[in-house]
C-alpha positions as CSV (number, residue, x, y, z in Angstrom):
1,M,57.9,38.5,57.9
2,E,55.1,39.5,55.5
3,L,53.9,36.9,53.0
4,L,51.5,37.3,50.1
5,P,48.3,39.1,51.1
6,H,45.4,36.8,51.6
7,S,43.5,38.4,48.7
8,Q,46.2,37.2,46.3
9,F,47.0,33.9,48.1
10,E,43.4,32.7,48.0
11,K,43.4,32.9,44.1
12,L,46.5,30.7,43.7
13,R,46.0,27.2,42.1
14,L,48.5,24.4,41.9
15,R,47.8,24.2,38.1
16,Q,49.5,27.6,37.7
17,F,52.7,25.9,38.8
18,E,52.2,22.3,37.7
19,P,49.8,21.6,34.8
20,N,49.6,17.9,35.7
21,A,48.1,18.6,39.1
22,R,45.0,16.4,40.0
23,D,41.7,17.8,41.2
24,R,40.4,16.4,44.4
25,E,36.9,18.0,44.0
26,T,35.0,14.8,44.6
27,T,36.9,13.6,47.6
28,W,37.7,15.7,50.7
29,I,40.0,15.4,53.7
30,E,39.4,16.3,57.3
31,F,41.9,18.9,58.4
32,L,41.8,21.6,61.1
33,D,38.2,20.6,62.1
34,S,36.9,21.3,58.5
35,R,36.5,19.4,55.3
36,W,38.9,20.5,52.5
37,L,39.0,20.0,48.8
38,G,41.8,20.8,46.4
39,E,44.5,19.9,44.0
40,S,47.6,17.7,44.4
41,F,50.7,16.7,42.7
42,E,53.4,14.4,44.1
43,G,53.9,15.7,47.7
44,I,52.2,19.1,47.2
45,E,48.6,20.0,48.0
46,F,46.6,23.2,47.6
47,L,43.5,23.0,49.8
48,R,40.3,25.0,50.0
49,R,37.7,24.5,52.7
50,E,34.6,22.8,51.4
51,D,32.4,25.7,52.7
52,D,34.6,28.3,50.9
53,A,35.8,26.3,47.9
54,C,36.7,29.3,45.7
55,R,39.5,30.5,48.1
56,L,42.8,28.8,48.7
57,G,43.3,28.3,52.4
58,C,46.4,26.0,52.8
59,I,49.4,24.9,50.9
60,G,51.1,21.7,52.0
61,I,54.6,20.8,50.6
62,G,56.5,17.6,51.1
63,F,60.0,18.1,49.6
64,E,60.9,14.5,49.3
65,D,60.7,12.7,45.9
66,I,59.9,15.9,43.9
67,S,62.0,18.1,41.7
68,P,63.1,21.1,43.8
69,E,62.0,23.7,41.2
70,L,58.3,23.2,41.8
71,P,58.4,23.9,45.6
72,L,60.8,26.8,45.1
73,S,58.5,28.4,42.5
74,I,55.5,28.1,44.9
75,L,57.4,29.4,47.9
76,S,58.7,32.3,45.9
77,A,55.2,33.2,44.8
78,V,54.0,33.4,48.4
79,R,57.2,35.2,49.5
80,L,58.3,32.4,51.8
81,P,62.1,32.0,51.4
82,L,62.4,28.4,52.7
83,R,63.8,25.4,51.0
84,H,64.4,21.7,51.5
85,H,67.0,20.7,54.1
86,L,67.3,24.2,55.8
87,G,68.2,23.7,59.5
88,L,66.1,24.9,62.4
89,Q,68.4,27.8,63.1
90,S,68.1,29.0,59.5
91,V,64.3,28.7,59.5
92,T,64.0,30.6,62.8
93,S,66.3,33.3,61.5
94,I,63.8,33.7,58.6
95,L,60.5,33.2,60.5
96,G,61.4,34.2,64.0
97,G,60.8,32.1,67.1
98,F,58.5,29.1,66.9
99,T,55.3,29.2,68.9
100,G,54.9,25.4,69.5
101,T,56.4,22.0,68.9
102,L,54.9,18.7,68.0
103,E,56.9,15.5,68.4
104,G,56.2,13.2,65.6
105,E,57.0,9.5,65.0
106,H,60.1,8.1,63.5
107,G,62.3,11.1,64.1
108,F,60.0,13.8,62.9
109,V,59.4,17.0,64.8
110,A,57.3,20.0,63.8
111,H,57.7,23.6,64.8
112,D,54.9,26.1,64.5
113,F,55.3,29.7,63.4
114,I,53.0,32.7,63.0
115,C,53.9,35.3,60.3
116,G,52.4,38.5,59.2
117,T,50.7,41.5,60.9
118,L,47.6,42.2,58.8
119,D,47.4,39.0,56.8
120,R,48.6,36.3,59.3
121,Y,49.7,32.8,58.4
122,F,50.3,29.7,60.5
123,I,53.3,27.8,59.2
124,R,54.1,24.3,60.5
125,C,57.6,23.2,59.5
126,W,58.4,19.5,59.6
127,F,62.0,18.5,60.3
128,Y,63.4,15.0,60.1
129,K,66.3,14.0,62.4
130,D,69.4,15.9,61.4
131,A,68.3,16.3,57.7
132,G,66.7,19.7,58.1
133,L,63.4,20.9,56.7
134,H,61.4,18.0,55.3
135,G,58.0,19.7,54.6
136,L,55.7,22.5,55.6
137,D,52.0,23.5,55.9
138,L,51.1,27.1,55.2
139,V,47.6,28.0,56.4
140,R,45.8,31.4,56.4
141,A,45.5,32.0,60.1
142,D,41.9,33.3,59.8
143,L,40.9,29.7,58.9
144,L,42.3,28.1,62.0
145,P,39.7,26.7,64.4
146,N,39.0,28.7,67.5
147,N,40.5,25.9,69.7
148,H,43.8,26.0,67.7
149,A,46.7,27.2,69.8
150,A,47.8,29.7,67.1
151,S,44.4,31.3,66.5
């Protein structure tokens, strides 16, 4: 599956989809062995590495407690046809086989996927018990640390 080319992905901003998004320019989070800045709204984050703050590197989407239109518009823009509550079988039919699994707490499990040939992406899909897709992280694979299993 081919997603949005990195050259277009890196220019996306959450405010294009949600004008009430908050900047997190003065605070950073530690993620994938780097410091990240970005925008957030409800359960959605658009993150840029601190050392490359002009280019989007990661989109995190938590589907719970948010109107479904916002995640769907973001996923459509990046050409990722996933939605809340999709089962694992449906997700693998779209993304292909997963490359890794992470057992979380409280019934959560994450499956990792790699998509794209030229512009590769790492996608971690979070599932909750039998409720299907609960959230996802979409990361430009060129930004993964060298010790990451998908890099």
